[in-house]
C-alpha positions as CSV (number, residue, x, y, z in Angstrom):
1,M,-15.1,16.3,59.5
2,L,-12.2,14.2,58.8
3,A,-14.5,11.0,58.5
4,A,-16.9,12.8,56.0
5,A,-13.8,13.6,54.0
6,V,-12.5,10.0,53.9
7,L,-15.9,8.7,53.2
8,T,-16.5,11.0,50.3
9,S,-13.0,10.4,48.9
10,A,-13.3,6.6,48.8
11,C,-16.4,7.2,46.6
12,T,-14.5,9.1,44.1
13,P,-14.4,7.1,40.7
14,L,-11.0,6.1,39.7
15,Y,-10.3,5.5,36.1
16,R,-7.6,3.0,34.6
17,N,-6.5,2.8,31.0
18,H,-5.3,-0.5,29.5
19,G,-3.8,-1.2,26.2
20,Y,-3.0,1.1,23.5
21,A,-4.9,2.4,20.1
22,P,-3.4,4.8,17.8
23,T,-4.7,8.1,17.4
24,S,-6.5,9.5,14.1
25,E,-3.3,11.6,13.3
26,Q,-1.0,8.5,13.8
27,L,-3.4,6.5,11.5
28,A,-3.3,9.4,8.7
29,E,0.5,8.7,8.2
30,V,-0.4,4.9,7.3
31,Q,-1.5,4.8,3.6
32,P,-3.4,1.8,2.4
33,G,-1.9,0.2,-0.9
34,V,1.6,1.6,0.0
35,D,2.6,1.0,3.9
36,T,3.9,-2.5,4.7
37,R,3.7,-4.4,8.1
38,D,7.2,-3.1,8.6
39,T,6.4,0.4,8.0
40,V,3.1,0.2,10.3
41,A,5.2,-1.4,13.2
42,D,7.4,1.7,13.0
43,V,5.1,4.5,12.5
44,I,2.5,3.3,15.0
45,G,4.3,0.6,17.3
46,P,3.8,-3.1,17.6
47,P,0.4,-4.3,17.7
48,T,-1.6,-5.6,20.6
49,A,-2.5,-8.6,18.7
50,G,-1.9,-10.1,15.3
51,G,-4.7,-11.6,13.0
52,V,-5.3,-15.4,14.0
53,L,-6.1,-16.2,10.2
54,D,-2.6,-16.2,8.6
55,G,-1.2,-13.2,10.1
56,S,-4.1,-11.3,8.2
57,G,-3.8,-8.1,10.6
58,Y,-2.8,-5.9,13.1
59,Y,-5.1,-5.2,16.0
60,Y,-4.6,-2.5,18.7
61,V,-7.1,-2.4,21.6
62,Q,-7.4,0.3,24.4
63,S,-10.0,-0.1,27.4
64,R,-11.0,2.2,30.0
65,F,-12.3,1.2,33.2
66,R,-14.2,3.0,36.0
67,T,-14.1,2.1,39.6
68,V,-16.1,3.4,42.2
69,G,-15.5,2.4,46.0
70,P,-15.6,-1.2,46.8
71,F,-17.4,-2.1,43.4
72,R,-16.3,-4.1,40.6
73,P,-14.5,-2.1,38.1
74,T,-16.7,-1.5,34.8
75,E,-15.4,-1.0,31.4
76,V,-16.7,2.7,30.0
77,D,-15.0,3.0,27.1
78,R,-13.2,0.4,24.3
79,E,-11.7,0.8,21.0
80,V,-10.2,-1.3,18.6
81,V,-8.0,-0.1,15.4
82,A,-7.8,-3.3,13.0
83,I,-5.1,-2.9,10.0
84,Y,-5.7,-5.5,7.4
85,F,-2.9,-6.7,5.1
86,D,-3.0,-8.1,1.7
87,P,-1.2,-11.7,0.8
88,N,2.1,-9.5,0.2
89,G,1.9,-7.7,3.3
90,V,0.7,-4.5,2.0
91,V,-2.0,-2.3,4.0
92,E,-5.3,-3.0,2.6
93,N,-7.8,-1.5,4.9
94,V,-7.8,0.4,8.3
95,E,-10.7,0.4,10.6
96,R,-11.5,1.8,14.0
97,F,-14.2,0.1,16.1
98,G,-15.9,1.5,19.4
99,L,-18.4,0.6,21.8
100,E,-21.6,2.3,21.8
101,A,-24.3,1.0,24.4
102,G,-22.6,-2.6,24.4
103,R,-22.4,-2.8,20.5
104,V,-19.4,-2.5,18.4
105,V,-19.7,0.3,15.7
106,V,-17.3,1.4,13.1
107,L,-16.0,4.7,13.8
108,E,-13.4,5.0,11.1
109,R,-12.7,3.1,7.9
110,R,-10.3,3.5,4.9
111,I,-10.4,0.7,2.3
112,T,-8.3,0.7,-1.0
113,E,-10.5,-1.9,-2.6
114,D,-14.3,-2.2,-3.5
115,R,-16.6,-3.1,-0.8
116,L,-17.6,-6.6,-2.4
117,R,-15.3,-8.6,-0.3
118,D,-16.0,-6.7,3.2
119,T,-15.9,-9.7,5.6
120,T,-13.3,-8.8,8.1
121,F,-12.4,-11.4,11.2
122,I,-14.5,-9.2,13.6
123,R,-17.6,-8.9,11.2
124,Q,-17.4,-12.8,10.9
125,L,-17.0,-13.4,14.6
126,L,-19.8,-11.1,15.8
127,G,-22.0,-11.9,12.8
128,N,-22.0,-15.7,13.6
129,I,-23.3,-14.9,17.1
130,G,-27.0,-16.3,17.4
131,N,-26.7,-18.3,14.0
132,I,-26.6,-21.6,15.7
133,N,-28.8,-24.2,14.7
134,A,-29.5,-27.3,16.7
135,G,-30.1,-29.7,14.0
136,D,-26.4,-29.0,12.9
137,F,-25.3,-30.7,16.1
138,I,-27.7,-33.7,15.9
139,G,-26.9,-34.2,12.1
140,E,-30.5,-33.1,10.7
141,P,-30.6,-31.4,7.3
């Protein structure tokens, strides 16, 4: 009986959380066109990462991993909150991304401007996957 109990408990999934993503209630306190970098850091907390292009945004990343027995951990959930700022440091856009069947999907979006310039860093990064032309490397037109 004791051996069966030990074997059964060894196969129980263990969950680990990494990172931090603000809740929808916390994000509701951030007003596009009003709040600045400093007020966002005060309300939500410091970001997990900052924008790589001229400090354009704050990124909050949260992941959940499941481990079963001796197997490698697998990521079962990921959430990214991206807060973008204009050149004056005022909040321009707030987006929440999730992971559905291995694909990045937008879960929530609040924008102050029109959608004409909706090319975010994440969209550019993911949009260029698969757009590689071998002719570009050898100099053919």
